[in-house]
Structure formats: C-alpha cells, structure tokens
C-alpha positions in Angstrom: -25.3 14.6 -18.9 -23.4 12.4 -16.3 -22.8 14.0 -13.0 -19.7 12.9 -11.2 -19.2 13.0 -7.4 -16.1 12.6 -5.3 -16.1 10.6 -2.1 -13.2 10.9 0.4 -12.5 8.1 2.8 -9.9 8.6 5.5 -11.0 6.7 8.7 -8.8 6.3 11.7 -9.0 2.6 11.4 -7.4 2.6 7.9 -3.9 2.1 9.1 -1.1 -0.4 9.3 2.0 -0.7 11.5 5.1 -2.3 9.9 8.8 -2.6 10.0 10.9 -1.8 6.9 14.0 0.0 5.6 14.2 2.3 2.5 17.1 1.5 0.1 18.8 4.7 -1.4 21.5 3.0 -3.6 23.3 -0.3 -4.1 25.3 0.5 -1.0 23.1 2.7 1.3 20.0 2.0 3.1 18.1 3.1 6.2 18.3 1.2 9.5 15.5 -1.2 10.2 12.7 0.7 11.8 8.9 1.0 11.9 6.0 3.3 11.1 2.3 3.5 11.7 1.0 4.3 8.3 -2.5 5.8 7.5 -4.5 5.2 4.4 -7.0 7.4 2.6 -8.8 7.3 -0.6 -10.5 9.7 -3.0 -13.1 7.8 -5.3 -14.8 9.5 -8.3 -18.1 7.9 -9.5 -21.1 8.9 -11.3 -24.1 10.0 -9.2 -26.9 7.4 -9.2 -30.7 7.9 -9.5 -30.9 7.2 -5.8 -28.8 10.2 -4.7 -25.5 8.6 -4.0 -22.5 7.5 -6.1 -21.0 4.6 -4.2 -21.5 2.8 -0.9 -19.0 4.1 1.5 -19.3 1.0 3.6 -18.1 -1.2 0.9 -15.0 0.9 0.2 -14.2 1.3 3.9 -14.3 -2.5 4.3 -12.0 -3.0 1.2 -9.5 -0.4 2.7 -9.6 -2.1 6.0 -8.9 -5.5 4.6 -5.9 -4.2 2.5 -4.4 -2.5 5.7 -5.1 -5.6 7.9 -3.2 -7.8 5.3 0.0 -5.7 6.0 -0.4 -4.9 9.7 2.4 -6.0 12.0 4.7 -7.5 9.4 8.3 -6.8 8.2 7.9 -5.5 4.7 10.6 -6.2 2.0 10.8 -4.7 -1.5 10.8 -7.9 -3.6 11.5 -6.1 -6.9 14.4 -4.0 -5.6 17.4 -4.2 -7.9 19.8 -3.7 -5.0 18.9 -6.6 -3.0 18.5 -10.4 -3.3 15.9 -12.2 -1.3 15.9 -16.0 -0.9 13.9 -18.4 1.1 16.2 -20.3 3.7 14.0 -22.7 5.9 11.9 -20.6 8.2 13.7 -17.4 7.1 14.2 -14.9 4.2 17.9 -14.4 3.6 18.4 -10.8 2.3 21.7 -9.9 0.7 22.3 -6.2 0.3 25.8 -4.8 -0.4 28.0 -6.6 1.9 25.3 -7.3 4.5 23.2 -10.4 5.1 20.0 -10.2 7.0 17.7 -12.9 8.2 13.9 -12.3 8.8 11.4 -15.0 10.0 9.2 -15.8 7.0 6.2 -15.9 9.4 6.8 -12.3 10.3 7.7 -11.0 6.8 5.9 -10.2 3.6 7.9 -9.8 0.3 5.8 -7.4 -1.7 6.1 -6.8 -5.4 7.4 -3.2 -5.0 10.9 -1.6 -5.8 11.3 0.1 -2.5 9.7 0.2 1.0 8.4 3.9 0.6 5.0 5.6 0.8 5.0 5.9 -2.9 5.4 2.3 -3.5 3.0 1.3 -0.6 0.3 3.6 -2.3 0.9 1.9 -5.7 0.6 -1.6 -4.2 -2.5 -0.9 -2.2 -4.1 1.0 -5.1 -3.6 -2.1 -7.2 -5.4 -4.2 -4.4 -8.4 -1.7 -4.2 -8.8 -1.6 -8.0 -8.8 -5.4 -8.1 -11.4 -5.5 -5.4 -13.5 -3.0 -7.2 -13.5 -4.6 -10.6 -17.1 -4.2 -12.1 -17.8 -1.1 -10.0 -18.6 1.9 -12.1 -15.7 4.1 -11.1 -13.9 7.0 -13.0 -10.9 7.5 -10.8 -9.4 6.3 -7.5 -6.6 8.0 -5.7 -5.0 6.1 -2.8 -2.7 7.8 -0.3 -0.3 6.4 2.4 1.0 8.8 5.0 3.8 8.1 7.2 2.9 11.0 9.5 1.2 14.3 9.4 2.0 16.3 6.3 3.9 13.4 4.6 2.2 11.1 2.2 2.5 9.6 -1.3 -0.4 8.9 -3.5 -1.2 6.8 -6.6 -4.0 7.3 -9.0 -5.9 4.9 -11.3 -8.3 5.7 -14.1 -10.1 3.1 -16.3 -8.5 2.3 -19.7 
C-alpha cells in the first residue's frame, strides 16, 4: 500500500515585491501600489524506501526561482478583458476605460493572468512549479500567495 506524505514549504526567502493594480470592472480599478508577497507550497508525494518523499532543497530552489523572476517588476494582467496592452517603443501603453498609462517595458512584466490578484498569482506560479516538476512523482501541489498576514490565495494541482 502506497504511503503518502505532505511536505510544507514556507521559507522567508520565498517572496517577491511588485507594483500592480487590481481591476474591479470595465471602469473601476485600484490605484497603482505595491505589495511584498510571500509564497508557500504544500506538496503531496509517496514516501520512498529511503524514508523521505521529496527533496526539500529542490522545491525550495524552484520556488525561489519563480519568486525571483517576478521580484521588483510592475505586473500587468495580460488577459484582462478590460484593458488593452500595446508595445510602444520602450513602453507598454495600457488603455483602461478613459485612461492611458505608460510603463517602461524594462520594468514591467505582462503575465498571462486575468487580474493582478493573489488568486491569479497563485495560479500563475503553480503552473510554473508544475512545469519545473514534470517527471517528479507527485500527487498534489497547493501553492499559496499571501499579500499579508491572514490574507492569501491558493491554487491546487493534481495529475490527470
């Protein structure tokens, strides 16, 4: 009978600081602001004959790489139905409602997400962790992104 084990990873270094705004409707959004997000993961894997299920070091490194790739950028929701993002030389030109905003492309990431929220960030980072873990014998991954104590969004993956 297979024995499953759950690993929890929530290190202080698994964080990223970004600027963003959340869109509420076709005409309403937050003001541009920033957050220091923290990332944690729960990984379910079968117990191996050697007494452990997965190498913490490997998953800690993968989470760090995902966080580092977002750190200190302006994040834009590339799949939002309420805004249009165009490249304009060294800038992204964002049209939202009657507003036009310019962001330096070198400082900005356009992510394949619908909104700049903890829920969408957790889905985005989970896809990255799953892709980096392809071939690993895992049963479930839950990845959470917190914008502060007591406030987080989580996304879950299971094979198949």
